N, C-alpha and C positions, 0 to 999 in steps of 0.2 A: 932668381936669387933667394931661394927659400931660407938659407942660413942667415942671410942679412936681414930679411924680413922678420924672421923669428927673433933675432936679437933686438930689433927695433921694437917689436911688440912686447918683448920681455921688459925692455927698459921703460916703455910706456906704462906697463903694469906696476913696476916698482915706483914710478913717479906718482901714479894714482894711489898706491898704498901709502906713500909718504904724505900725500895730501890728506888722506883720511886720518892718519896719525895726528897731523897738525890740527885738524878739526876737533878731534877728541881732546887734544891738549887745551885748546881754547875753551872747550866746554868744562873741563876740569878746573881751569883757572877761574871761569865765571862762577862755578859752584863754590870754590874757595873764597872768592871775594864776597859772595853772598853770605856764606856762613860767618866770615869775619865781621861783616857789616852788621849782621843781625845781633851780634854780641858786643859790638863796639870794641873789638879785641885787637885792633891794629891802628898804628898811626896813619894819619891822612896820606902821607907820601906813599905808603904801601899800595893804596888803591890806584894811585896814578901809575905806579910801576906795573901793577897787575894789568891795568887797562892798556898800557903800552905793549906788554907782552901778548895780551889777547889780540890786539890789533895786528901785531907782527905775525902771529899764528894764522889769523884769518887771511891776511894778504898773501903770505907764503903758500897757504893751502890753495887759494884761488889760482895763483901763478903755476903751482905744480899741477893742478887739475887741468889747467889750460894746456900746459906743455904735454901732459899725458895724452889729452885728446888730439892735439896736433900730431904727435908722434904716431898715434894709432891711425889717424887719417893717412899719414905719410906711408905707414906700413901697408895699409890697404891699397894705396895708389901704386906702390912698387909691385904689389902682387898682380894688380890689373895691368901693369905695364904702362901706366900713364905718366910716370916720372922718368 
């Protein structure tokens, strides 16, 4: 089933790319929080909000990376005929 395996692999790559985007988003939010904190330029609630969003990005990134790896493994297993 090469067509199906190719589609699964493509989806795994999309999920992996999405995981990387979320990692980059978390890094940008960390830099923003750091810059704002260095100049005392934001109210305290903003840092809690930024932290919540950073956490959400990190968790979602890990989940997507895991899903990507599992799909990639599944695609490999379908190629081997073990599923």
